[in-house]
FIMARZA-587004 format. One record per residue (C-alpha): x, y, z. Coordinates in nm, 2 decimals. Layout:
BEGIN
<atom px="X" py="Y" pz="Z"/>
...
! end
This chain:
BEGIN
<atom px="-1.61" py="-2.77" pz="-0.68"/>
<atom px="-1.60" py="-2.87" pz="-0.30"/>
<atom px="-1.66" py="-2.59" pz="-0.05"/>
<atom px="-1.42" py="-2.52" pz="0.22"/>
<atom px="-1.51" py="-2.44" pz="0.58"/>
<atom px="-1.47" py="-2.07" pz="0.50"/>
<atom px="-1.72" py="-2.10" pz="0.20"/>
<atom px="-1.98" py="-2.27" pz="0.42"/>
<atom px="-1.93" py="-2.01" pz="0.70"/>
<atom px="-1.97" py="-1.73" pz="0.46"/>
<atom px="-2.28" py="-1.89" pz="0.31"/>
<atom px="-2.44" py="-1.94" pz="0.65"/>
<atom px="-2.34" py="-1.60" pz="0.78"/>
<atom px="-2.42" py="-1.38" pz="0.48"/>
<atom px="-2.61" py="-1.57" pz="0.23"/>
<atom px="-2.87" py="-1.80" pz="0.37"/>
<atom px="-3.20" py="-1.69" pz="0.54"/>
<atom px="-3.47" py="-1.90" pz="0.68"/>
<atom px="-3.84" py="-1.88" pz="0.58"/>
<atom px="-4.09" py="-2.02" pz="0.81"/>
<atom px="-4.44" py="-2.07" pz="0.70"/>
<atom px="-4.74" py="-2.10" pz="0.94"/>
<atom px="-5.12" py="-2.09" pz="0.94"/>
<atom px="-5.16" py="-1.83" pz="1.22"/>
<atom px="-4.94" py="-1.59" pz="1.40"/>
<atom px="-4.77" py="-1.72" pz="1.72"/>
<atom px="-4.81" py="-1.54" pz="2.06"/>
<atom px="-4.48" py="-1.35" pz="2.02"/>
<atom px="-4.23" py="-1.31" pz="1.76"/>
<atom px="-3.85" py="-1.28" pz="1.85"/>
<atom px="-3.66" py="-0.97" pz="1.76"/>
<atom px="-3.51" py="-0.95" pz="1.41"/>
<atom px="-3.79" py="-1.14" pz="1.25"/>
<atom px="-3.96" py="-1.00" pz="0.94"/>
<atom px="-4.33" py="-1.10" pz="0.93"/>
<atom px="-4.53" py="-1.11" pz="0.62"/>
<atom px="-4.89" py="-1.19" pz="0.55"/>
<atom px="-4.92" py="-1.40" pz="0.23"/>
<atom px="-5.21" py="-1.32" pz="-0.01"/>
<atom px="-5.50" py="-1.56" pz="-0.02"/>
<atom px="-5.48" py="-1.78" pz="-0.33"/>
<atom px="-5.61" py="-2.13" pz="-0.42"/>
<atom px="-5.38" py="-2.41" pz="-0.33"/>
<atom px="-5.17" py="-2.19" pz="-0.07"/>
<atom px="-5.15" py="-2.39" pz="0.25"/>
<atom px="-5.00" py="-2.11" pz="0.47"/>
<atom px="-5.10" py="-1.76" pz="0.55"/>
<atom px="-4.79" py="-1.62" pz="0.72"/>
<atom px="-4.42" py="-1.61" pz="0.63"/>
<atom px="-4.14" py="-1.52" pz="0.88"/>
<atom px="-3.80" py="-1.44" pz="0.74"/>
<atom px="-3.51" py="-1.50" pz="0.98"/>
<atom px="-3.15" py="-1.44" pz="0.94"/>
<atom px="-3.00" py="-1.57" pz="1.27"/>
<atom px="-2.99" py="-1.93" pz="1.40"/>
<atom px="-3.10" py="-1.81" pz="1.75"/>
<atom px="-3.41" py="-1.64" pz="1.62"/>
<atom px="-3.50" py="-1.95" pz="1.42"/>
<atom px="-3.46" py="-2.18" pz="1.71"/>
<atom px="-3.67" py="-1.95" pz="1.94"/>
<atom px="-3.96" py="-1.91" pz="1.69"/>
<atom px="-3.96" py="-2.29" pz="1.61"/>
<atom px="-3.97" py="-2.36" pz="1.98"/>
<atom px="-4.27" py="-2.12" pz="2.02"/>
<atom px="-4.46" py="-2.29" pz="1.73"/>
<atom px="-4.39" py="-2.63" pz="1.88"/>
<atom px="-4.52" py="-2.51" pz="2.21"/>
<atom px="-4.83" py="-2.37" pz="2.05"/>
<atom px="-4.88" py="-2.69" pz="1.85"/>
<atom px="-4.88" py="-2.49" pz="1.53"/>
<atom px="-4.83" py="-2.66" pz="1.19"/>
<atom px="-4.53" py="-2.49" pz="1.01"/>
<atom px="-4.27" py="-2.55" pz="0.75"/>
<atom px="-3.92" py="-2.41" pz="0.70"/>
<atom px="-3.71" py="-2.34" pz="0.40"/>
<atom px="-3.36" py="-2.21" pz="0.37"/>
<atom px="-3.31" py="-1.98" pz="0.07"/>
<atom px="-3.05" py="-1.75" pz="-0.05"/>
<atom px="-3.09" py="-1.38" pz="0.02"/>
<atom px="-3.17" py="-1.14" pz="-0.26"/>
<atom px="-2.88" py="-0.90" pz="-0.21"/>
<atom px="-2.63" py="-0.76" pz="-0.46"/>
<atom px="-2.33" py="-0.93" pz="-0.29"/>
<atom px="-2.46" py="-1.28" pz="-0.29"/>
<atom px="-2.31" py="-1.38" pz="-0.62"/>
<atom px="-1.97" py="-1.24" pz="-0.52"/>
<atom px="-1.97" py="-1.43" pz="-0.19"/>
<atom px="-2.14" py="-1.75" pz="-0.30"/>
<atom px="-2.10" py="-1.81" pz="-0.67"/>
<atom px="-2.32" py="-2.11" pz="-0.79"/>
<atom px="-2.12" py="-2.43" pz="-0.78"/>
<atom px="-1.79" py="-2.26" pz="-0.71"/>
<atom px="-1.56" py="-2.19" pz="-0.41"/>
<atom px="-1.46" py="-1.83" pz="-0.35"/>
<atom px="-1.17" py="-1.95" pz="-0.14"/>
<atom px="-1.02" py="-2.14" pz="-0.44"/>
<atom px="-1.07" py="-1.83" pz="-0.65"/>
<atom px="-0.84" py="-1.64" pz="-0.40"/>
<atom px="-0.59" py="-1.92" pz="-0.39"/>
<atom px="-0.55" py="-1.93" pz="-0.77"/>
<atom px="-0.54" py="-1.55" pz="-0.79"/>
<atom px="-0.24" py="-1.57" pz="-0.55"/>
<atom px="-0.07" py="-1.84" pz="-0.73"/>
<atom px="-0.11" py="-1.66" pz="-1.06"/>
<atom px="0.01" py="-1.33" pz="-0.90"/>
<atom px="0.32" py="-1.49" pz="-0.76"/>
<atom px="0.40" py="-1.67" pz="-1.09"/>
<atom px="0.36" py="-1.33" pz="-1.28"/>
<atom px="0.58" py="-1.15" pz="-1.03"/>
<atom px="0.85" py="-1.42" pz="-1.06"/>
<atom px="0.85" py="-1.41" pz="-1.44"/>
<atom px="0.87" py="-1.04" pz="-1.45"/>
<atom px="1.15" py="-1.04" pz="-1.19"/>
<atom px="1.35" py="-1.31" pz="-1.40"/>
<atom px="1.28" py="-1.10" pz="-1.71"/>
<atom px="1.43" py="-0.79" pz="-1.53"/>
<atom px="1.73" py="-0.97" pz="-1.42"/>
<atom px="1.79" py="-1.12" pz="-1.76"/>
<atom px="1.76" py="-0.79" pz="-1.93"/>
<atom px="2.01" py="-0.64" pz="-1.70"/>
<atom px="2.28" py="-0.86" pz="-1.85"/>
<atom px="2.46" py="-0.65" pz="-2.13"/>
<atom px="2.56" py="-0.97" pz="-2.32"/>
<atom px="2.20" py="-1.10" pz="-2.34"/>
<atom px="2.08" py="-0.75" pz="-2.45"/>
<atom px="2.34" py="-0.73" pz="-2.73"/>
<atom px="2.24" py="-1.09" pz="-2.85"/>
<atom px="1.87" py="-1.00" pz="-2.85"/>
<atom px="1.90" py="-0.68" pz="-3.05"/>
<atom px="2.12" py="-0.86" pz="-3.29"/>
<atom px="1.86" py="-1.14" pz="-3.33"/>
<atom px="1.60" py="-0.88" pz="-3.40"/>
<atom px="1.80" py="-0.70" pz="-3.66"/>
<atom px="1.86" py="-1.03" pz="-3.82"/>
<atom px="1.49" py="-1.10" pz="-3.83"/>
<atom px="1.42" py="-0.76" pz="-3.96"/>
<atom px="1.67" py="-0.82" pz="-4.25"/>
<atom px="1.88" py="-0.52" pz="-4.18"/>
<atom px="2.21" py="-0.71" pz="-4.19"/>
<atom px="2.38" py="-1.03" pz="-4.14"/>
<atom px="2.58" py="-0.90" pz="-3.83"/>
<atom px="2.53" py="-0.55" pz="-3.72"/>
<atom px="2.87" py="-0.54" pz="-3.55"/>
<atom px="3.05" py="-0.59" pz="-3.88"/>
<atom px="2.97" py="-0.32" pz="-4.12"/>
<atom px="3.15" py="-0.48" pz="-4.40"/>
<atom px="2.92" py="-0.78" pz="-4.42"/>
<atom px="2.61" py="-0.55" pz="-4.43"/>
<atom px="2.58" py="-0.51" pz="-4.80"/>
<atom px="2.45" py="-0.22" pz="-4.98"/>
<atom px="2.24" py="0.03" pz="-4.81"/>
<atom px="1.88" py="0.04" pz="-4.89"/>
<atom px="1.75" py="0.37" pz="-5.02"/>
! end
């Protein structure tokens, strides 16, 4: 499903975080950055990972790394938080969930309202009770006792 602007904004603001990998530490790290030293292992190219959640901090750190001529790579990943599947379900739009929830709610309310209006009509209520009594097999016509036949004991 196609994402709306609201879906994209929610993902950028609350779901995505940027990981920047470098070989060495920069001179200064902007505020709000989580710095991790990665363990040594064969085939690992980078030694440090910086986790950033704001665009301003990402731009500041990348600018510092470029000024220091450091090699780095960036990756945008989903945060590991309990609310991520609620805000950004995979392949689905939460905005459309709320739209369909609203449409369904209005349809149910309309049907219940029409049902209450119809049930307030005494002629309709009499016809419905008569139909149920016929379906149950109680009598041919409940308003005429002479047509009922013998009572069941």
